[in-house]
C-alpha positions, -999 to +999 in steps of 0.1 A: -052-256+782-058-257+747-086-234+735-110-252+710-141-236+690-174-253+691-166-288+678-187-312+661-214-330+682-196-349+710-160-335+697-162-363+668-137-362+639-154-366+605-139-377+569-151-394+538-129-424+527-128-443+495-111-476+503-079-482+482-080-508+454-045-516+454-039-555+458-016-563+489+007-595+491-024-617+501-041-606+468-065-586+491-074-548+480-075-525+507-061-502+533-032-505+559-039-524+591-037-502+622-054-495+658-062-467+678-049-465+717-077-446+730-104-438+702-133-457+688-143-455+654-171-459+634-179-465+598-210-457+579-209-468+544-225-449+519-220-465+488-202-500+470-195-528+492-165-546+509-154-557+546-138-546+573-110-573+589-104-568+627-080-586+652-091-584+689-082-606+716-113-626+709-103-634+672-101-625+636-134-613+622-144-603+584-174-578+587-190-573+555-197-535+543-225-524+520-245-493+518-265-485+549-240-506+571-224-492+603-197-510+620-174-497+646-145-510+668-129-502+703-093-490+715-068-518+707-088-535+677-069-537+646-090-533+618-081-532+579-106-520+551-111-540+523-124-531+490-152-551+471-163-526+446-167-490+451-167-490+485-173-455+504-175-448+538-179-418+561-158-420+593-170-410+626-135-406+651-140-403+688-118-373+705-111-353+675-075-344+673-062-373+692-057-397+660-042-367+641-018-363+672-004-398+666-030-422+687-030-449+652-004-472+651+002-491+619+008-530+622+044-526+610+068-557+620+083-557+655+116-545+645+101-514+631+080-510+662+110-512+684+127-484+667+107-449+669+129-432+645+124-458+616+086-461+627+081-423+621+100-427+589+077-454+577+045-438+587+052-407+572+044-394+536+067-373+517+039-350+503+002-346+504-005-353+466+010-367+436+029-398+424+057-396+451+028-398+478+009-423+464+039-446+461+048-439+496+014-445+507+012-479+489+049-488+507+033-478+541+004-501+533+023-531+521+047-528+557+016-527+576+004-558+557+036-577+563+031-574+598-006-578+602-007-613+582+013-632+610-007-615+638-039-626+620-028-663+612-017-665+647-052-656+663-066-680+638-044-707+651-054-700+688-023-680+697-033-646+706+006-636+721+017-621+689-013-597+687-009-590+724+027-583+720+018-562+691-007-539+714+022-536+739+048-522+714+020-498+701+015-485+737+052-480+743+055-463+711+029-434+717+034-432+757+054-398+758+024-383+735+000-388+761+004-355+781-006-337+746-034-362+742-047-352+778-047-316+771-068-321+735-092-343+755-098-321+783-102-293+756-125-309+731-147-344+744-142-337+779-153-299+775-183-307+754-196-332+779-190-306+806-210-282+787-238-304+785-236-307+822-236-270+827-269-268+802-287-291+823-278-274+856-292-243+840-322-257+827-329-275+861-322-237+877-350-222+852-320-200+840-314-211+803-294-177+795-270-199+774-297-204+745-288-165+736-256-183+720-272-206+699-258-203+661-250-222+633-217-235+617-207-249+584-177-262+567-166-277+530-137-304+529-103-288+532-090-317+514-099-339+487-087-373+479-056-372+505-038-405+510-052-417+543-042-450+563-074-468+547-081-450+515-087-417+495-098-392+520-121-361+518-111-343+554-124-317+572-097-297+593-118-274+617-098-248+631-085-254+665-097-291+666-078-310+642-038-311+641-016-322+612-024-361+602+002-387+599-005-385+562+007-349+558 
């Protein structure tokens, strides 16, 4: 089993985002629509204003975002961060390590989703920084919006089938990665929960020897201004808990 050091509380992932200000085909400035297959994601807004557009079986929503607001979405929810002016977000991601291992799937058009090699090529960035990375991130965002708009329009018209078909296609695309994800989950989020259970048992038995291991940790961002799915990202690649990202 994968061996991980002490993760952040609950084995969550953490990053800071500044939403893209690039206008898409529909005139909206923002990020690349996508979903997560097994992870819940939360936005804690630290500045500016904007919105998050979401698609789910219960329809389309546009949730305003401003400083102090928190929004979160469960697995299978397509989300698109929209820039309204200086929007800054701290992202909390369930199951640190899984999104980095491919849990996120872009809303590319159906023909791209049906071809794993083509999908991988469209999702990857050729560099971590510089003009080439920015151009590729923008193309990737535009392709995701191209696939997203028909899903949104169909939901608004009362037809959920295109959206449900996208969910099924996303699930097929990542199916082979599940064994790796299971190991990361066991070593991360599950192990963190099991440690709590062991601590409770020790307290109940009057033997809190584990408290002798108490200590503190600290970390600085390992990368500033990377090109993420939703915007420019400051990220924390904690040793053993975060794999390469889709934008690496």
